[in-house]
C-alpha positions, 0 to 999 in steps of 0.5 A: 263810651265808644272809641272813635265814635264819641264826642270831640276832645275839649279841654283834656288835651293837656292830660297827656302829651303824644309819645308820653309813657304811661304804665308801659304804654305810649300815648298816641293821641286823644280819641274823644271825650264823654260825659265822665272822662276821656278816651286815648289811643295807646300802644303797648311798648313791648307788644306793639299793640293798640289799646284804648285808655279810658280815664275818669275826669279828675273833677268828676271823681272829686265832686262825685265820689260815686262815679269813682266807685262806678268806674272801678266797678266797671273794670271789675265787672268787665274783667270778670267775664270774657265774650267775643261781643264784649269789649275786654278790659285788661288793666285798671288802676290809679295814677298818683302822679296825674291823680286819675283813675284809668282802665285799659281796654280793647281798641275798637274801631268802627261806628256805634249803632246810634250813628249807623241808624242816624246815617243809614236809617232802618236796618235790614231785618236779618242785620237787625236780628244779628245784632240782637242775637250777639247782644243777647248772647252777651246777656246770657253770659252775664246772667251766669254771673247774676249781672244785669246791664241796665243801660242798653242803648244804641250808643253802647253797641258798636259795629266794628269795621270788620262787622263784629258787634261789640257791647261797650259799657258796663258802667251801671250794671248791677249784680246779685251777689256780694261782689257788688261794690256799689249797691243801688239805692231802692227807688232810684232810677238808672238808664236812658228813659227811651230804653228802660223797662217799666219796672226799671222806671219805678225802681232800678235796684230790683230789676233782673235780666228781663229789664235788659231784654225789654231794652234790647227789644226797643233797640230792635224796634229802632233798628227795624224802623229807624226811630224809637217807639217814643220818638218826639216824646219828652222824658215825662211823657215817655215815663207815663207811657212806660207805666201804663198797660198799653203795649208799645206800637206795633213795629209793622205799623211803622215798617210793613216790611217787617215779617210777622214772626220777627214782630211777634218776638219783638212784642214778647221782648217788650211786654209791659208785664214781667210775666209776659216777657221772655224770661231769659236771654237764652229764651230770646235766642231760642225763639229766633232760632225757631224762626230760622235765625241763629248766632253766626259763629259759636261763642262758647254758649250753646243753646238747645232748640226744641220744637222746630222752625216756625214757618212763614205760613203761620199767622201772627196769632199762631206765632205768638201762641207758639212763642208764648208756650215755649217761653213758659218752659224757659229757665227762670229769670235768674237761671243759667243753662250752664249752672243748671247742667253743672248742678244736675251733674253734681247732684247725680254724682252725690246721689251715686256716691250716697247710694254706694255708701248705703250699699257698703253699709248694708253689706257691712251690716249683713256681714256683721249679722252673719258673723254674730250668727256663726259665733252663736252657733 
């Protein structure tokens, strides 16, 4: 749910009065309303800082308890990780007086990617790749927690007035460990049809980070062309197209100004078969780095780039072959570079300690043998 860029308020104005105190904040005004609740602008009474208050509609919570769990889980997931391109959640709880679940998050002023595409059309290639890199970096951090977003779409990506890319919503994210408080039932489908991967269209409970990579590729296609590859299609038609083996349309057939190298990366991001797709967000970032694109500023996640930059003179086929070769050496879908490094260091330390203990044991044995020989003599 975005901040200023959501639906106008309808019917929830009575929930708060401007100037009202709420858990140490002063309610300034309603910002907007989404499908499951409303968002309000609030000001911290001590810090004098603006925040956004996201409230779950009491009727939704009463009629659909699963949304209550999902709302609270979003707060838990969001506070579990911090990233400059992810909207931070600072507080959450239940207000008994009003009977509402709420969470306090960063106030982000700007426009969603959906609005930007709608009003301005296709984005310049450099700008589009910049958005993809920022979101991919969030996904790389999320992968360290075993987290899969499952609902990437232009509505969930915001560009602030300062030009910062922000991923907004973790409402239907899943994680792979015991922390998950809302297990996804097998054979259920979450997400927006135009952006979900083929495997997610069949069963959302079994997807990994490669599903998010596919969704991000569809968003890249839309940024580069101003439209979805499934424009004009009904939901049933989209699902049928997802489940066949035909690739999505070539982005260059819609916008011939897209470079072959970016088109090649996009095709691998949106590969229908899992084994043909980039295995990790890190691999996507590395691929773009080899094409001369990089994250604008350090975000705390470092990626090594091997193989050099791919030149403009290379053909589409050569670029694809190079990227496929590099992708084959990427971490597995459940991998995380930081985790691999930590495991390697830990393993070496254990091996070094084990060798040291073994050496001491051998020396002690030899000393005991020498003492025994002395005694016998």
